[in-house]
py3Dmol code that shows the C-alpha trace and the ligand (Angstrom):
import py3Dmol

protein = """\
ATOM      1  CA  UNK A   1       6.102-103.398 210.592  1.00  0.00           C
ATOM      2  CA  UNK A   2       6.109-102.496 214.285  1.00  0.00           C
ATOM      3  CA  UNK A   3       4.026-104.983 216.243  1.00  0.00           C
ATOM      4  CA  UNK A   4       5.950-104.586 219.497  1.00  0.00           C
ATOM      5  CA  UNK A   5       3.838-103.831 222.521  1.00  0.00           C
ATOM      6  CA  UNK A   6       5.603-100.538 223.090  1.00  0.00           C
ATOM      7  CA  UNK A   7       6.812 -98.547 220.093  1.00  0.00           C
ATOM      8  CA  UNK A   8       9.252 -95.649 220.111  1.00  0.00           C
ATOM      9  CA  UNK A   9      10.679 -94.980 216.656  1.00  0.00           C
ATOM     10  CA  UNK A  10      11.840 -92.086 214.534  1.00  0.00           C
ATOM     11  CA  UNK A  11      10.429 -92.064 210.998  1.00  0.00           C
ATOM     12  CA  UNK A  12      12.878 -90.365 208.622  1.00  0.00           C
ATOM     13  CA  UNK A  13      11.787 -87.493 206.389  1.00  0.00           C
ATOM     14  CA  UNK A  14       9.774 -88.691 203.408  1.00  0.00           C
ATOM     15  CA  UNK A  15       9.509 -92.343 204.521  1.00  0.00           C
ATOM     16  CA  UNK A  16       6.488 -94.582 205.202  1.00  0.00           C
ATOM     17  CA  UNK A  17       5.875 -96.398 208.491  1.00  0.00           C
ATOM     18  CA  UNK A  18       3.464 -99.124 209.625  1.00  0.00           C
ATOM     19  CA  UNK A  19       2.606-100.352 213.085  1.00  0.00           C
ATOM     20  CA  UNK A  20      -0.180-101.748 215.226  1.00  0.00           C
ATOM     21  CA  UNK A  21      -1.656 -99.861 218.175  1.00  0.00           C
ATOM     22  CA  UNK A  22      -3.554-102.126 220.559  1.00  0.00           C
ATOM     23  CA  UNK A  23      -6.947-101.224 221.979  1.00  0.00           C
ATOM     24  CA  UNK A  24      -6.476 -99.082 225.080  1.00  0.00           C
ATOM     25  CA  UNK A  25      -2.947 -98.041 224.191  1.00  0.00           C
ATOM     26  CA  UNK A  26      -1.867 -94.457 223.701  1.00  0.00           C
ATOM     27  CA  UNK A  27      -0.412 -93.434 220.348  1.00  0.00           C
ATOM     28  CA  UNK A  28       1.581 -90.244 219.981  1.00  0.00           C
ATOM     29  CA  UNK A  29       3.070 -88.581 216.900  1.00  0.00           C
ATOM     30  CA  UNK A  30       5.692 -85.896 217.546  1.00  0.00           C
ATOM     31  CA  UNK A  31       6.491 -83.240 214.930  1.00  0.00           C
ATOM     32  CA  UNK A  32      10.195 -83.218 215.812  1.00  0.00           C
ATOM     33  CA  UNK A  33      11.351 -80.214 213.777  1.00  0.00           C
ATOM     34  CA  UNK A  34       8.026 -78.495 213.012  1.00  0.00           C
ATOM     35  CA  UNK A  35       5.574 -78.071 210.126  1.00  0.00           C
ATOM     36  CA  UNK A  36       5.799 -81.651 208.901  1.00  0.00           C
ATOM     37  CA  UNK A  37       2.663 -83.108 207.301  1.00  0.00           C
ATOM     38  CA  UNK A  38       2.038 -86.666 208.518  1.00  0.00           C
ATOM     39  CA  UNK A  39      -0.355 -88.391 206.111  1.00  0.00           C
ATOM     40  CA  UNK A  40      -1.999 -91.200 208.066  1.00  0.00           C
ATOM     41  CA  UNK A  41      -4.364 -94.097 207.347  1.00  0.00           C
ATOM     42  CA  UNK A  42      -6.036 -96.211 210.024  1.00  0.00           C
ATOM     43  CA  UNK A  43      -7.399 -99.752 209.548  1.00  0.00           C
ATOM     44  CA  UNK A  44      -9.080-102.227 211.843  1.00  0.00           C
ATOM     45  CA  UNK A  45      -6.113-104.543 212.460  1.00  0.00           C
ATOM     46  CA  UNK A  46      -8.427-107.574 212.446  1.00  0.00           C
ATOM     47  CA  UNK A  47     -10.239-106.646 209.216  1.00  0.00           C
ATOM     48  CA  UNK A  48      -8.636-104.065 206.949  1.00  0.00           C
ATOM     49  CA  UNK A  49     -11.870-103.633 204.973  1.00  0.00           C
ATOM     50  CA  UNK A  50     -12.799-101.401 207.897  1.00  0.00           C
ATOM     51  CA  UNK A  51     -10.840 -98.139 207.771  1.00  0.00           C
ATOM     52  CA  UNK A  52     -10.898 -94.504 208.812  1.00  0.00           C
ATOM     53  CA  UNK A  53     -13.625 -92.394 207.182  1.00  0.00           C
ATOM     54  CA  UNK A  54     -13.179 -88.631 206.956  1.00  0.00           C
ATOM     55  CA  UNK A  55     -16.814 -88.282 205.942  1.00  0.00           C
ATOM     56  CA  UNK A  56     -18.217 -90.122 208.964  1.00  0.00           C
ATOM     57  CA  UNK A  57     -15.830 -88.345 211.339  1.00  0.00           C
ATOM     58  CA  UNK A  58     -16.683 -84.853 210.049  1.00  0.00           C
ATOM     59  CA  UNK A  59     -20.390 -85.595 210.015  1.00  0.00           C
ATOM     60  CA  UNK A  60     -20.402 -86.913 213.577  1.00  0.00           C
ATOM     61  CA  UNK A  61     -18.449 -84.039 215.114  1.00  0.00           C
ATOM     62  CA  UNK A  62     -20.009 -81.334 212.875  1.00  0.00           C
ATOM     63  CA  UNK A  63     -16.558 -79.825 212.385  1.00  0.00           C
ATOM     64  CA  UNK A  64     -14.044 -80.056 209.554  1.00  0.00           C
ATOM     65  CA  UNK A  65     -10.822 -79.837 211.601  1.00  0.00           C
ATOM     66  CA  UNK A  66      -9.561 -82.517 213.978  1.00  0.00           C
ATOM     67  CA  UNK A  67      -8.271 -81.816 217.495  1.00  0.00           C
ATOM     68  CA  UNK A  68      -8.645 -82.880 221.130  1.00  0.00           C
ATOM     69  CA  UNK A  69     -11.973 -84.643 221.619  1.00  0.00           C
ATOM     70  CA  UNK A  70     -12.314 -85.802 218.015  1.00  0.00           C
ATOM     71  CA  UNK A  71     -13.356 -89.449 217.720  1.00  0.00           C
ATOM     72  CA  UNK A  72     -12.009 -90.959 214.517  1.00  0.00           C
ATOM     73  CA  UNK A  73     -14.757 -93.078 212.976  1.00  0.00           C
ATOM     74  CA  UNK A  74     -14.527 -95.915 210.482  1.00  0.00           C
ATOM     75  CA  UNK A  75     -16.445 -96.499 207.277  1.00  0.00           C
ATOM     76  CA  UNK A  76     -18.705 -98.726 209.404  1.00  0.00           C
ATOM     77  CA  UNK A  77     -19.313 -95.963 211.907  1.00  0.00           C
ATOM     78  CA  UNK A  78     -17.236 -97.538 214.662  1.00  0.00           C
ATOM     79  CA  UNK A  79     -14.935 -95.502 216.927  1.00  0.00           C
ATOM     80  CA  UNK A  80     -11.304 -96.260 216.050  1.00  0.00           C
ATOM     81  CA  UNK A  81      -9.305 -93.742 218.068  1.00  0.00           C
ATOM     82  CA  UNK A  82      -9.951 -90.629 220.152  1.00  0.00           C
ATOM     83  CA  UNK A  83      -7.650 -87.594 220.141  1.00  0.00           C
ATOM     84  CA  UNK A  84      -6.777 -86.953 223.789  1.00  0.00           C
ATOM     85  CA  UNK A  85      -4.066 -84.313 223.599  1.00  0.00           C
ATOM     86  CA  UNK A  86      -3.016 -81.932 220.858  1.00  0.00           C
ATOM     87  CA  UNK A  87      -0.336 -79.271 221.237  1.00  0.00           C
ATOM     88  CA  UNK A  88      -0.623 -78.274 217.556  1.00  0.00           C
ATOM     89  CA  UNK A  89      -4.333 -77.421 217.745  1.00  0.00           C
ATOM     90  CA  UNK A  90      -5.692 -78.453 214.385  1.00  0.00           C
ATOM     91  CA  UNK A  91      -5.257 -81.223 211.840  1.00  0.00           C
ATOM     92  CA  UNK A  92      -6.581 -81.615 208.303  1.00  0.00           C
ATOM     93  CA  UNK A  93      -8.648 -84.445 206.880  1.00  0.00           C
ATOM     94  CA  UNK A  94      -9.926 -82.744 203.695  1.00  0.00           C
ATOM     95  CA  UNK A  95      -6.766 -82.189 201.658  1.00  0.00           C
ATOM     96  CA  UNK A  96      -6.078 -85.818 200.737  1.00  0.00           C
ATOM     97  CA  UNK A  97      -2.655 -87.305 200.140  1.00  0.00           C
ATOM     98  CA  UNK A  98      -0.205 -86.143 197.495  1.00  0.00           C
ATOM     99  CA  UNK A  99       0.349 -88.404 194.508  1.00  0.00           C
ATOM    100  CA  UNK A 100       2.318 -88.467 191.260  1.00  0.00           C
ATOM    101  CA  UNK A 101      -0.936 -87.601 189.513  1.00  0.00           C
ATOM    102  CA  UNK A 102      -1.825 -84.619 191.715  1.00  0.00           C
ATOM    103  CA  UNK A 103       1.766 -83.343 191.525  1.00  0.00           C
ATOM    104  CA  UNK A 104       1.459 -83.404 187.742  1.00  0.00           C
ATOM    105  CA  UNK A 105      -1.909 -81.620 187.685  1.00  0.00           C
ATOM    106  CA  UNK A 106      -1.104 -79.038 190.370  1.00  0.00           C
ATOM    107  CA  UNK A 107       2.514 -78.270 189.544  1.00  0.00           C
ATOM    108  CA  UNK A 108       4.189 -79.591 186.374  1.00  0.00           C
ATOM    109  CA  UNK A 109       4.618 -82.692 184.267  1.00  0.00           C
ATOM    110  CA  UNK A 110       8.248 -82.895 185.408  1.00  0.00           C
ATOM    111  CA  UNK A 111       7.050 -83.374 189.012  1.00  0.00           C
ATOM    112  CA  UNK A 112       5.620 -86.788 188.177  1.00  0.00           C
ATOM    113  CA  UNK A 113       8.708 -88.709 189.284  1.00  0.00           C
ATOM    114  CA  UNK A 114       8.911 -87.004 192.692  1.00  0.00           C
ATOM    115  CA  UNK A 115       8.183 -89.018 195.824  1.00  0.00           C
ATOM    116  CA  UNK A 116       4.568 -88.834 196.997  1.00  0.00           C
ATOM    117  CA  UNK A 117       2.439 -90.054 199.889  1.00  0.00           C
ATOM    118  CA  UNK A 118       0.294 -92.288 197.697  1.00  0.00           C
ATOM    119  CA  UNK A 119       3.394 -94.055 196.380  1.00  0.00           C
ATOM    120  CA  UNK A 120       4.748 -94.357 199.936  1.00  0.00           C
ATOM    121  CA  UNK A 121       1.473 -95.956 201.077  1.00  0.00           C
ATOM    122  CA  UNK A 122       1.561 -98.450 198.209  1.00  0.00           C
ATOM    123  CA  UNK A 123       5.252 -99.220 198.795  1.00  0.00           C
ATOM    124  CA  UNK A 124       4.585 -99.969 202.462  1.00  0.00           C
ATOM    125  CA  UNK A 125       1.599-102.186 201.639  1.00  0.00           C
ATOM    126  CA  UNK A 126       3.624-104.098 199.033  1.00  0.00           C
ATOM    127  CA  UNK A 127       6.609-104.451 201.371  1.00  0.00           C
ATOM    128  CA  UNK A 128       4.477-105.979 204.111  1.00  0.00           C
ATOM    129  CA  UNK A 129       2.602-108.306 201.740  1.00  0.00           C
ATOM    130  CA  UNK A 130      -0.804-107.495 203.176  1.00  0.00           C
ATOM    131  CA  UNK A 131      -2.495-108.256 199.823  1.00  0.00           C
ATOM    132  CA  UNK A 132      -3.693-104.685 199.826  1.00  0.00           C
ATOM    133  CA  UNK A 133      -3.548-102.392 196.810  1.00  0.00           C
ATOM    134  CA  UNK A 134      -4.653 -98.903 195.792  1.00  0.00           C
ATOM    135  CA  UNK A 135      -8.247-100.094 196.163  1.00  0.00           C
ATOM    136  CA  UNK A 136      -7.553-100.356 199.888  1.00  0.00           C
ATOM    137  CA  UNK A 137      -6.467 -96.729 200.392  1.00  0.00           C
ATOM    138  CA  UNK A 138      -9.206 -94.964 202.393  1.00  0.00           C
ATOM    139  CA  UNK A 139      -9.457 -91.262 203.207  1.00  0.00           C
ATOM    140  CA  UNK A 140      -6.523 -89.972 205.220  1.00  0.00           C
ATOM    141  CA  UNK A 141      -5.654 -87.520 207.958  1.00  0.00           C
ATOM    142  CA  UNK A 142      -2.886 -84.968 207.492  1.00  0.00           C
ATOM    143  CA  UNK A 143      -1.638 -84.497 211.033  1.00  0.00           C
ATOM    144  CA  UNK A 144       0.056 -81.106 211.608  1.00  0.00           C
ATOM    145  CA  UNK A 145      -0.981 -79.882 208.137  1.00  0.00           C
ATOM    146  CA  UNK A 146      -2.717 -76.529 207.846  1.00  0.00           C
ATOM    147  CA  UNK A 147      -5.501 -76.607 205.247  1.00  0.00           C
ATOM    148  CA  UNK A 148      -7.808 -73.705 206.055  1.00  0.00           C
ATOM    149  CA  UNK A 149     -11.174 -73.475 204.350  1.00  0.00           C
ATOM    150  CA  UNK A 150     -11.962 -69.956 203.136  1.00  0.00           C
ATOM    151  CA  UNK A 151     -15.381 -68.296 203.644  1.00  0.00           C
ATOM    152  CA  UNK A 152     -16.005 -69.100 199.959  1.00  0.00           C
ATOM    153  CA  UNK A 153     -15.365 -72.777 200.671  1.00  0.00           C
ATOM    154  CA  UNK A 154     -11.975 -73.065 199.001  1.00  0.00           C
ATOM    155  CA  UNK A 155      -9.190 -75.233 200.417  1.00  0.00           C
ATOM    156  CA  UNK A 156      -5.781 -73.633 200.911  1.00  0.00           C
ATOM    157  CA  UNK A 157      -2.493 -75.409 201.549  1.00  0.00           C
ATOM    158  CA  UNK A 158      -1.071 -72.823 203.906  1.00  0.00           C
ATOM    159  CA  UNK A 159       2.010 -72.328 206.014  1.00  0.00           C
ATOM    160  CA  UNK A 160       1.959 -74.664 208.984  1.00  0.00           C
ATOM    161  CA  UNK A 161       0.764 -73.797 212.467  1.00  0.00           C
ATOM    162  CA  UNK A 162       2.789 -76.581 214.071  1.00  0.00           C
ATOM    163  CA  UNK A 163       6.287 -76.183 215.521  1.00  0.00           C
ATOM    164  CA  UNK A 164       9.190 -78.290 216.713  1.00  0.00           C
ATOM    165  CA  UNK A 165       8.193 -80.702 219.464  1.00  0.00           C
ATOM    166  CA  UNK A 166       4.421 -80.372 219.116  1.00  0.00           C
ATOM    167  CA  UNK A 167       2.471 -83.601 219.293  1.00  0.00           C
ATOM    168  CA  UNK A 168      -0.897 -85.211 218.850  1.00  0.00           C
ATOM    169  CA  UNK A 169      -1.902 -88.105 221.078  1.00  0.00           C
ATOM    170  CA  UNK A 170      -4.702 -90.617 220.683  1.00  0.00           C
ATOM    171  CA  UNK A 171      -6.175 -93.575 222.532  1.00  0.00           C
ATOM    172  CA  UNK A 172      -6.927 -96.609 220.384  1.00  0.00           C
ATOM    173  CA  UNK A 173     -10.521 -97.795 220.779  1.00  0.00           C
ATOM    174  CA  UNK A 174      -9.860-100.900 218.677  1.00  0.00           C
ATOM    175  CA  UNK A 175      -6.718-102.755 217.587  1.00  0.00           C
ATOM    176  CA  UNK A 176      -5.600-100.406 214.832  1.00  0.00           C
ATOM    177  CA  UNK A 177      -3.170-100.819 211.962  1.00  0.00           C
ATOM    178  CA  UNK A 178      -1.503 -97.464 211.330  1.00  0.00           C
ATOM    179  CA  UNK A 179       0.012 -96.587 207.957  1.00  0.00           C
ATOM    180  CA  UNK A 180       1.921 -93.304 207.796  1.00  0.00           C
ATOM    181  CA  UNK A 181       3.532 -91.464 204.925  1.00  0.00           C
ATOM    182  CA  UNK A 182       5.842 -88.887 206.443  1.00  0.00           C
ATOM    183  CA  UNK A 183       5.070 -86.579 203.530  1.00  0.00           C
ATOM    184  CA  UNK A 184       7.921 -85.973 201.044  1.00  0.00           C
ATOM    185  CA  UNK A 185       6.109 -83.108 199.261  1.00  0.00           C
ATOM    186  CA  UNK A 186       8.378 -80.237 198.132  1.00  0.00           C
ATOM    187  CA  UNK A 187       5.963 -78.244 195.955  1.00  0.00           C
ATOM    188  CA  UNK A 188       3.737 -76.604 198.571  1.00  0.00           C
ATOM    189  CA  UNK A 189       4.240 -75.305 202.114  1.00  0.00           C
ATOM    190  CA  UNK A 190       2.763 -78.374 203.885  1.00  0.00           C
ATOM    191  CA  UNK A 191       6.289 -79.352 205.014  1.00  0.00           C
ATOM    192  CA  UNK A 192       7.711 -75.824 204.910  1.00  0.00           C
ATOM    193  CA  UNK A 193       9.497 -77.045 201.721  1.00  0.00           C
ATOM    194  CA  UNK A 194      11.733 -79.127 203.974  1.00  0.00           C
ATOM    195  CA  UNK A 195      10.495 -82.616 204.974  1.00  0.00           C
ATOM    196  CA  UNK A 196      11.735 -83.603 208.428  1.00  0.00           C
ATOM    197  CA  UNK A 197      11.579 -86.666 210.745  1.00  0.00           C
ATOM    198  CA  UNK A 198       8.803 -87.504 213.179  1.00  0.00           C
ATOM    199  CA  UNK A 199       8.662 -89.715 216.271  1.00  0.00           C
ATOM    200  CA  UNK A 200       5.937 -92.330 216.809  1.00  0.00           C
ATOM    201  CA  UNK A 201       5.264 -93.802 220.238  1.00  0.00           C
ATOM    202  CA  UNK A 202       2.808 -96.210 221.836  1.00  0.00           C
ATOM    203  CA  UNK A 203       2.409 -97.247 225.432  1.00  0.00           C
ATOM    204  CA  UNK A 204       0.054 -99.224 227.619  1.00  0.00           C
ATOM    205  CA  UNK A 205      -2.497 -97.551 229.889  1.00  0.00           C
ATOM    206  CA  UNK A 206      -1.166 -96.722 233.347  1.00  0.00           C
TER     207      UNK A 206
END
"""
ligand_1 = """\
1
ZN
Zn 2.300 -85.967 200.804
"""
view = py3Dmol.view(width=600, height=400)
view.addModel(protein, "pdb")
view.setStyle({"model": 0}, {"cartoon": {"style": "trace"}})
view.addModel(ligand_1, "xyz")
view.setStyle({"model": 1}, {"stick": {}})
view.zoomTo()
view.show()
């Protein structure tokens, strides 16, 4: 896990990543090659029972997409991070994370053994011995993923609107544990059928 004060790492295609962003620090995710879904969970680093809540965030901002100005709220209603800069323009928090189970239901029984974000999250939690299990997986954000909602209220997993080099940048409003699955999904266009690396960076305020 990255606990260094300043982080600058490339996360390979399909891999999980964990790190801590300190209160006041900037946190940037770069979509290096374009149209890569970055499934992300946020926890209060001091108490992981507090975690990002899609429901509270959507309710507070009265909008379903996330972009510059969005304050990411926890299940306790506390501000965790604020999106300060966004060259993609829109991020999803409704579509959830892919799993062996959803791959089986959506696509085919033979897809069950494929890598998935849920398995990546659980692998990272087990690797870092945080005594956290599937019970501790809160709602997630899919940075750079395009999940438009139709006028009839349906969710679509659509071709991405991101591109190589686009980024999203946040300021941490509390010490935040970040858990990323750099999505390995190959069955829908969330990664343009080609998972690619991302870059994660943190730095101290000027
Ligand atoms: Zn995924």
